[in-house]
C-alpha positions in Angstrom: -23.2 -41.0 22.1 -20.1 -42.8 23.0 -18.9 -41.8 19.8 -14.8 -40.7 18.7 -13.7 -37.0 19.8 -14.3 -34.8 17.1 -11.5 -32.0 15.8 -12.8 -28.7 14.2 -10.3 -27.5 11.7 -10.4 -23.5 10.3 -11.5 -22.4 8.0 -9.7 -23.2 4.5 -9.5 -21.7 0.8 -12.2 -24.0 -0.6 -14.3 -23.4 2.2 -14.7 -19.8 3.4 -17.1 -18.9 6.4 -17.1 -22.9 7.1 -15.6 -24.6 10.4 -14.6 -28.2 9.0 -14.9 -31.5 11.5 -13.5 -35.0 11.1 -12.9 -37.3 13.8 -9.8 -36.7 15.8 -8.8 -40.7 16.6 -5.9 -41.7 13.8 -6.7 -43.8 11.1 -10.4 -42.4 11.4 -10.3 -40.3 8.5 -12.1 -42.6 6.0 -14.8 -42.7 8.1 -16.0 -39.0 8.3 -19.7 -39.7 7.0 -19.9 -43.0 8.5 -23.3 -43.3 10.1 -22.4 -46.4 12.1 -19.7 -43.7 14.6 -22.9 -41.2 15.2 -26.3 -43.6 15.9 -26.4 -46.8 17.8 -29.5 -48.2 16.8 -29.4 -51.1 15.1 -31.4 -53.7 13.2 -30.4 -57.3 12.4 -31.9 -57.1 9.2 -30.7 -54.0 8.1 -27.5 -53.4 9.1 -25.9 -56.9 9.3 -22.9 -57.4 7.2 -21.6 -60.5 4.8 -19.9 -63.3 6.0 -16.7 -64.7 4.2 -16.5 -68.2 3.2 -15.3 -69.9 6.2 -11.2 -70.4 6.7 -9.0 -69.5 8.8 -9.2 -66.9 11.9 -8.5 -63.5 10.8 -5.2 -61.9 12.0 -5.4 -59.6 15.4 -6.9 -55.6 14.2 -4.4 -52.9 14.8 -3.9 -51.7 19.0 -6.6 -51.1 21.0 -8.3 -47.5 20.0 -7.3 -48.0 16.2 -9.6 -49.1 13.5 -8.4 -51.4 10.9 -9.2 -51.7 7.5 -9.3 -55.8 7.7 -12.7 -54.9 9.0 -13.6 -51.7 7.8 -12.8 -51.6 4.5 -10.5 -48.9 2.5 -13.0 -47.6 0.2 -15.8 -45.4 0.5 -16.8 -43.6 -3.0 -20.2 -45.3 -3.1 -19.5 -48.9 -1.8 -20.2 -50.2 1.4 -17.8 -50.9 4.0 -18.4 -53.7 5.6 -17.1 -56.0 8.5 -16.8 -59.2 7.1 -16.5 -62.1 10.1 -14.5 -65.1 9.6 -16.0 -68.1 11.6 -13.1 -70.5 11.8 -12.7 -73.6 10.0 -10.4 -75.5 12.0 -12.4 -78.5 14.3 -9.8 -76.9 17.8 -12.2 -75.2 19.8 -9.1 -73.7 21.9 -7.6 -72.3 18.6 -11.3 -71.3 17.6 -12.0 -69.3 21.0 -8.6 -67.9 21.0 -9.3 -66.4 17.7 -12.4 -64.9 18.4 -10.7 -63.3 21.8 -7.7 -61.7 19.3 -10.2 -60.9 16.9 -12.1 -57.9 18.0 -13.6 -55.1 15.9 -14.4 -51.3 17.9 -17.7 -51.8 19.3 -19.1 -49.2 16.7 -18.6 -51.4 13.7 -19.6 -55.3 15.1 -21.0 -56.8 11.8 -22.5 -53.8 11.0 -22.8 -52.3 7.5 -23.6 -48.9 6.5 -24.8 -46.9 3.2 -23.9 -43.5 2.0 -27.6 -42.5 1.7 -29.6 -44.7 4.5 -26.9 -44.9 7.0 -27.8 -47.4 9.5 -31.5 -48.7 10.2 -32.5 -48.0 6.6 -34.4 -50.3 4.6 -32.2 -52.7 2.8 -32.5 -55.6 0.6 -29.2 -55.6 0.3 -28.0 -56.6 3.9 -26.3 -59.7 4.7 -29.4 -61.3 6.3 -31.7 -60.0 3.3 -28.8 -62.0 1.3 -29.1 -65.1 3.5 -32.7 -65.3 3.4 -32.9 -64.8 -0.2 -30.5 -67.7 -0.5 -32.9 -69.7 1.6 -35.5 -68.6 -0.5 -34.3 -69.7 -3.6 -33.1 -73.5 -2.4 -37.0 -73.5 -0.8 -39.3 -72.5 -2.6 -41.7 -74.4 -5.2 -44.8 -76.8 -4.7 -44.0 -79.9 -2.6 -44.5 -82.8 -5.3 -46.3 -85.6 -3.0 -44.0 -88.6 -2.5 -44.6 -92.0 -4.6 -45.7 -94.1 -1.2 -48.9 -91.5 -1.1 -50.1 -91.7 -4.4 -49.7 -95.8 -4.3 -52.4 -95.2 -1.0 -53.9 -92.5 -2.8 -55.1 -95.1 -5.9 -55.3 -98.2 -4.0 -58.5 -96.5 -2.0 -59.8 -95.3 -5.1 -59.7 -98.2 -6.8 -60.9 -100.6 -4.1 -63.9 -97.6 -3.1 -65.0 -97.9 -7.4 -64.8 -101.4 -7.9 -65.9 -103.7 -4.8 -67.5 -101.6 -2.4 -69.2 -99.8 -5.3 -70.5 -102.9 -6.8 -70.8 -104.3 -3.2 -72.8 -102.3 -2.3 -75.2 -102.3 -4.7 -75.9 -105.6 -5.3 -76.6 -105.8 -1.4 -79.4 -103.7 -2.3 -80.4 -105.6 -5.4 -80.0 -103.1 -7.6 -76.3 -104.2 -9.7 -76.9 -102.2 -12.8 -76.7 -98.9 -10.8 -72.9 -99.9 -9.9 -72.1 -98.2 -13.5 -74.3 -95.5 -12.5 -72.7 -94.4 -9.6 -69.3 -95.0 -11.2 -68.6 -91.5 -12.3 -69.6 -90.2 -8.8 -67.3 -92.3 -7.1 -64.5 -90.9 -9.6 -65.6 -87.3 -8.7 -65.2 -87.7 -5.0 -62.3 -89.4 -5.3 -60.5 -86.8 -7.3 -61.8 -83.8 -4.7 -60.5 -85.6 -1.6 -57.1 -85.9 -3.3 -57.1 -82.8 -3.8 -57.6 -82.1 -0.6 -55.1 -84.6 0.9 -52.4 -83.4 -1.5 -53.0 -79.4 -0.5 -53.4 -79.1 -4.4 -55.9 -77.8 -6.8 -55.6 -79.3 -10.2 -54.1 -76.9 -12.6 -54.1 -74.2 -10.2 -51.3 -74.4 -7.2 -49.9 -71.7 -4.5 -47.6 -72.2 -2.2 -45.8 -69.7 0.6 -42.6 -69.9 1.8 -41.4 -67.7 4.5 -38.1 -67.2 6.0 -38.6 -64.5 8.8 -36.3 -62.7 11.9 -37.9 -61.8 15.0 -35.6 -59.4 16.6 -36.1 -58.7 20.3 -35.1 -56.8 23.1 -34.8 -58.9 26.0 -38.3 -58.2 28.1 -39.7 -56.1 25.6 -43.3 -57.5 24.4 -42.7 -56.4 20.9 -40.1 -57.6 18.3 -38.6 -56.1 14.7 -40.2 -58.8 12.4 -38.8 -59.4 9.0 -41.0 -62.0 6.5 -39.0 -62.5 3.0 -41.6 -64.9 1.3 -41.5 -66.4 -2.0 -44.8 -67.0 -3.8 -45.5 -69.2 -6.5 -48.3 -70.1 -8.8 -49.1 -72.5 -11.5 -50.8 -69.6 -13.2 -51.0 -66.1 -13.1 -51.8 -64.8 -10.3 -52.6 -61.4 -8.0 -51.8 -61.3 -4.9 -52.9 -58.7 -2.4 -51.0 -58.8 1.2 -53.1 -57.2 4.5 -51.5 -56.4 7.8 -52.9 -56.3 11.1 -50.1 -54.0 12.5 -50.1 -50.2 10.6 -46.3 -50.2 11.5 -46.3 -52.8 8.8 -44.1 -51.8 5.4 -43.9 -54.5 2.3 -42.5 -54.0 -1.2 -41.4 -56.7 -3.6 -38.3 -57.8 -2.8 -35.2 -57.9 -5.0 -33.9 -61.0 -6.6 -30.7 -59.8 -8.0 -28.8 -56.3 -6.9 -27.5 -56.4 -10.9 -31.2 -57.7 -11.8 -31.7 -56.5 -15.9 -35.1 -56.3 -17.2 -35.4 -58.6 -20.0 -36.3 -57.5 -23.4 -40.1 -57.7 -23.7 -40.8 -57.8 -20.4 -43.4 -54.9 -18.4 -43.1 -53.7 -15.0 -46.2 -54.2 -12.7 -47.2 -51.7 -10.2 -47.8 -53.0 -6.7 -49.3 -50.1 -4.1 -48.9 -49.6 -0.7 -52.4 -48.5 0.8 -53.1 -47.1 4.7 -56.9 -47.0 5.7 -58.5 -49.1 8.4 -55.6 -51.7 7.4 -51.9 -52.0 5.3 -52.7 -53.5 2.3 -50.0 -54.3 -1.1 -52.0 -54.6 -3.8 -51.4 -56.0 -7.2 -48.4 -57.7 -6.6 -48.7 -60.1 -10.1 -46.7 -63.6 -10.0 -46.4 -64.6 -13.7 -47.2 -68.8 -14.4 -45.2 -71.1 -13.2 -42.7 -69.2 -11.3 -42.3 -67.5 -7.6 -42.8 -63.7 -6.9 -41.0 -62.6 -4.0 -41.6 -60.1 -0.6 -40.3 -58.1 1.9 -42.0 -57.1 5.1 -41.5 -55.7 8.3 -43.5 -54.6 10.9 -43.1 -53.9 15.0 -45.0 -57.4 16.2 -46.5 -57.8 19.4 -46.1 -61.2 20.3 -47.4 -61.4 24.0 -44.5 -60.9 26.2 -40.7 -61.5 25.7 -38.1 -63.4 26.6 -37.0 -62.6 30.2 -33.5 -63.5 32.2 -34.1 -63.5 35.8 -31.8 -64.6 38.5 -33.1 -67.3 40.8 -31.6 -68.9 43.7 -31.6 -72.3 41.4 -29.2 -69.3 39.4 -29.7 -67.4 35.8 -33.6 -68.6 34.6 -34.7 -67.5 30.9 -38.4 -67.4 30.8 -40.7 -67.8 27.6 -43.5 -65.1 27.9 -44.2 -64.8 24.3 -46.9 -67.1 22.4 -44.9 -68.9 20.4 -42.6 -72.3 21.3 -39.4 -71.9 20.2 -37.0 -74.5 19.1 -33.2 -75.4 19.2 -32.8 -72.3 21.8 -28.8 -71.6 22.6 -27.2 -68.8 24.5 -24.5 -67.3 23.8 -22.1 -64.3 25.7 -18.9 -62.8 25.9 -17.6 -62.5 29.1 -16.4 -59.3 30.9 -13.2 -58.9 33.2 -9.7 -60.2 32.7 -11.5 -63.5 31.7 -12.8 -61.9 28.9 -9.2 -61.8 27.0 -8.3 -65.4 27.5 -9.4 -68.5 25.5 -13.1 -68.5 27.4 -14.1 -65.6 26.3 -17.3 -67.0 24.5 -19.7 -69.2 26.7 -22.5 -70.8 25.7 -25.6 -72.2 27.1 -28.3 -74.7 25.6 -31.9 -74.7 26.1 -33.1 -76.5 23.3 -37.1 -76.5 23.5 -39.1 -73.8 25.5 -42.5 -73.6 25.1 -44.8 -70.9 26.0 -44.6 -69.8 29.8 -41.9 -71.9 30.5 -38.6 -71.0 32.2 -35.2 -73.1 32.2 -32.2 -72.8 34.3 -29.3 -71.3 32.1 -26.1 -73.3 32.9 -23.1 -71.7 30.6 -19.9 -73.8 29.2 -17.6 -73.7 27.0 -18.3 -74.0 23.3 -18.5 -77.5 22.2 -18.6 -77.2 18.3 -15.8 -74.6 16.5 -18.4 -74.6 13.4 -21.4 -74.5 15.2 -20.6 -73.1 18.8 -23.0 -75.3 20.1 -22.9 -79.3 19.3 -26.9 -79.6 18.9 -27.2 -76.8 16.3 -25.5 -79.4 13.9 -27.7 -81.8 14.3 -30.5 -80.2 13.9 -32.3 -80.5 10.1 -33.3 -76.7 10.7 -30.1 -75.4 11.2 -27.4 -78.6 10.0 -24.7 -77.7 7.6 -25.8 -81.0 6.0 -28.5 -80.2 3.6 -31.7 -82.2 4.6 -34.3 -82.7 1.4 -37.5 -81.0 2.1 -36.4 -78.8 5.0 -36.3 -75.1 4.7 -32.5 -74.0 6.4 -32.1 -71.3 8.4 -28.2 -71.9 8.4 -27.2 -68.7 6.2 -29.2 -66.5 9.2 -27.7 -68.5 12.2 -24.0 -68.0 11.1 -24.7 -64.2 11.0 -26.6 -64.3 14.4 -24.1 -66.6 16.2 -20.8 -65.2 14.9 -18.6 -64.2 18.4 -17.0 -61.5 16.8 -20.7 -59.4 16.8 -20.9 -59.5 20.8 -19.0 -56.9 22.9 -18.0 -57.8 26.0 -21.2 -58.1 28.3 -23.2 -58.9 25.5 -25.7 -62.1 26.0 -27.7 -63.2 23.4 -30.3 -65.9 22.8 -31.0 -67.5 19.3 -33.4 -70.1 18.4 -36.5 -70.7 15.6 -39.9 -71.2 15.4 -42.5 -72.9 12.5 -45.3 -71.2 14.3 -47.5 -68.8 12.2 -47.3 -65.1 13.8 -50.3 -64.2 12.5 -50.9 -60.5 11.6 -51.1 -61.0 7.8 -53.4 -62.2 5.3 -52.7 -63.3 1.5 -55.4 -63.0 -0.6 -56.1 -65.6 -2.8 -55.0 -67.7 0.2 -51.8 -70.8 -0.6 -53.0 -74.4 -0.3 -49.2 -74.8 0.9 -47.1 -72.8 3.4 -43.9 -73.5 4.9 -42.8 -70.9 7.8 -39.8 -70.4 9.5 -38.7 -67.7 12.2 -34.7 -67.4 13.4 -35.5 -65.6 17.3 -32.7 -63.3 17.9 -33.6 -62.0 21.8 -30.3 -59.4 22.8 -30.8 -60.3 26.5 -28.4 -58.1 27.6 -25.8 -56.0 26.5 -22.0 -54.9 27.7 -21.1 -51.6 29.3 -20.8 -49.1 26.7 -17.2 -47.6 26.2 -16.0 -44.4 28.0 -17.0 -41.0 26.2 -14.3 -39.2 24.4 -13.3 -35.4 24.1 -12.9 -33.4 21.0 -9.8 -31.8 20.8 -11.3 -28.6 20.0 -14.4 -26.8 20.2 -16.6 -25.2 17.5 -16.5 -22.1 19.7 -13.1 -21.9 19.6 -12.7 -21.4 16.1 -16.2 -19.2 15.7 -14.4 -15.6 15.2 -13.0 -16.8 11.8 -16.0 -17.6 10.8 -17.7 -14.3 11.5 -14.5 -12.9 10.6 -16.0 -9.9 8.0 -14.6 -10.2 4.3 -11.3 -8.7 3.3 -12.0 -5.2 1.9 -11.8 -4.9 -1.8 -8.5 -2.8 -3.2 -10.0 -1.8 -6.0 
């Protein structure tokens, strides 16, 4: 399990016939109930902590083997001790590399949070990843209004069909008077064509904006797919969502951790059903408003992302069914070099179509803020917002933070706008914008050496089993 060594303590006056246990390592007592030290299971969307605002790199943590309150937090009472990593804001790549190497938190807490009740790997609407997705959805959700040039083109075609073409056709057949009777028919057909072209129902528009994360474990063909979905409607709508995958879970996505119900607002009930399909029914969205959903499932994607060694070098193979864009790899080197300025290395792939492979050539970091310069040039991942584009920047910042990598770790990050399928909405949204961040853990570094307990429970068992002292009365 690679957990820290423990110290068993004899029964106390408050805990008669009960052996106490705490961590033997100095400074670890504040984490006696920290689930991160017990389980190594982590889900990106459930466990990632928050990211500080970009600024100067933090100071180095305490000496090796001793946790630092800078990363872990000092409070427990209902609060979540979070690792809050900072990416350097400086443009100096060498300085950034040095900072990433020095600020190296213990393996168990690399950017991951824990909660008093759910511990780690529990459903979480308020993790760093969930918060990043929520903010992206609030920026992007809504109906896309047709551009001015589209409206002008449609109007020109409509007038052309209504007057010259309509009149000319009936003049050719010698029935000019019929042009007046045909005018309403032309108008109705034109209106239907506009609705189809603009993907809008007149007076009843619906849209679906989705920010998702697909986390893969290397070559494994199934991944953990988390969808954060914003459903907009211009008239009150009750949505039903059904899934092909029986592992799926779904519930309304919390808008705000401190949400308070309005005075006259009545709660609505959405129910999760499990029969032939998993479905969430009765998710109601009021007129001209947006409702948000949070769904998770283990999704089969046809194949994983395979890293293999060939004579030409390391090769990454996309065995999934979906194309990947803006693909980059990040790794933290092992050995003596990992403590120097070149601890973090990157490789750029770009497009990675299904069934294709690309040679992986690692090199130094090219951008202190984005790590890889090409990510800054993509509209989906750039720090400069692009109108009409759903940004994955906030989620990317969480995924690419170098402090989340242990020595020997290698991670692939990309995104896709393909529909990953497995979900059906009723009624269907007439507009859909889908963006999925793909995070693949290609390699994990070697775990640290196991630690020996300071003593054993058996050595104190006699004190627990000892009979109560006789009553002297």
